N, C-alpha and C positions, 0 to 999 in steps of 0.2 A: 504494500500500500504506500502510495507516494504523496497523497494529499487528502486532507480532511477539511470539509467546509460545512459550517452549519447552514442548513436549509430552512428549517422551521424550529419551533420550540422542542420538537421531539425527533426530528429527522436530520440526517447528514448526507452530504454528497461525498462519495469516496472515490478517489481515482486510484486505479490499479495499473500496474504494468505487468502484463501476463505473457507467458511464452506463446500461448495459442491465439490470443486475440490482440496483443500489443496493448496500447493505452486504452483502457476501458473506464468509463465514468458510470457510477451506479448511485442509486438512492437507497440508503438504508433507512427505511421507514420505521419510526419508533425507536431508533437506536439509542436515543438519549433518555428513554424511559428506564427507571430502575430495574424493572423485571424483563427487559428486552432480551430476546434470544441472542442479540449481538453484544450484550454487556461483556466487557473485557476482551472482546474479539477485534475491536477496531482501534488501531493506533498506528502512527507512522512507523514505517519500516518493517512491520509485521509481514510475513509471507506465509502462504499456504494455498489451499484450494478454495475456490469460490464457485457459487452457482448463482446465475442471474437470469431474469426473464428479459428477453430482447424487447426493446421499446418499439412500439408501433411506428412512431415518428421521432426523429431526433436521435441524439446519441446518449441520452440519460436513461440507463436501464435500471430495473428493479433488482436489488440484491436480495437473494433468497436465503443463502446459507454461506457460512464461512467456517473453515476448519484450519486453524492456525497451526503451522508446523515449525516456524522459526520466529521466536519472539524478539530476538536481537536485544536482549536486556542490557548488554554491554554498551550499546549506543547511548543509553540514558545515564550512564555513570560519568560521562565526560561531555561537558557542554560543547566543547569544540568539535568533538566527534559528531554530535547531533547536528551542529551547524554545517559541517562538511557533508554529511549524508543528505541533509536538506538541500544544500546547493546542488549536489549531483542529481538528485531527483528532479529539481526544478529545471536544471539544464537539459536533462534528458527529455522531460515533458515538453519543453519548448522546441525541441529538435525533431520530434516525431509527429506523425499524423495519427489521429484516433483510429483505433481498430485496424491497424496494419501490423501484423505480427512480424517481429524481427528477433529471432532466437539469439543472434550475436549480441544485440543490445540488452536483451533480457539477461543473458549470462554476464555481461559486463556489469550491469547494475547489481546483480546478486553477489558477484565476486567483490565489488567495491563495498557494499554494505557489510558483508561478512568481514572484510579486511578492517573497515573502520570500527567494527565491534571488537575485534581481537587486538588491534595494534593502536599505538598512539597516533593521533591524526598528524599529518605532516604536509608540507608543501609538495613534497615528492609525490605523495598519493593523490593530491589534487591535480597536479600537472599530468600524472599518468592517466587519470580518468579522462581529462580533457583531450589528451593526445589519442587515446584509444577511441574515444567517441568521434573525434575528427576523422580518424582512419576509417572507422566503420561507416561513417556517413559519406565517405569519399571526398572530403574537403580538406584533407591534410596537406599543409605546405611544409611540414617538417616539425619535429618535436618542439623547437623553441617558439614556434608560431601557432600552436594549436588553438590558443584562446582567440587570436586574431582570425584564424580560419573559421572558427565556430561563430564568432561575431559577424563575420561577413555572410555566412550561410543562413543564420537564423535571425539576424537583425540586432539583437541585444543579448548580452549575458545577464543572468540573474543579478539583481542590484546588490546583493550582499557579498559579491565576489571580492571587491577591494578590501572591505573590512575583514573578511575571512582570511585573505592573504596576509594582512597585517597581524592578525591574531596568530596565524600559523607561523609566521616569521618569528614572532616573540616566543612562541612555544618551542620552535625548533632551536632557537638561540639558547633558551633556558635549558633545554634538554642536553644540548651539546656542551654546555659549560659545567654541567654536574658530573 
C-alpha cells in the first residue's frame, strides 16, 4: 500500500501497487469504523493480497478483502526510513499509469521497502532507487543524472526530495563519524 487518503468520516481511499494490476486505487468503505473488517489491515507500506470489485466507471474500485503478509514494522522505528519509503512510493506513483502492470517496478518497490526496513536509510539507497527507476522507465542518462532524467520524464519530483537529501546527508555524516 503506497497511499492512504480519507474519503469520508468512515471510508478511505487506498492506493496499491500490485504485481498483477500495477497502480490500483480502491475505496475501503467503513475502514475507519472501530469494528471494521479492515481494522489494523490498512497502513502505509503494508503488503499482501487484496480482493476488489472492479468499478463500473472510473478507476476507484471497491476493496473487499485484505490479507497482510508483510507489515514492515521496521519502517516505523526510524522516521527517516519512513520519509525515504514515502518519497519512493510517491515517485513511483507519479511515474506510472493506473492499472498497467509492471513486474520490474513492483519488484523494485518491494526490494526498496524491504531494504529501508532492514538497513539505515542513506543517500546511496535513495540514489539507487532513482537510478533503477530511471533505467526501468527507459529514461536513464546515467547514474549521476537519474533525478534529472526522472524530472524530465514525469515533470516534477516529489516536493520532499530536497529536505530528504539534507536529512540523509546529516544522517550519513553522523553515521560515518561514529
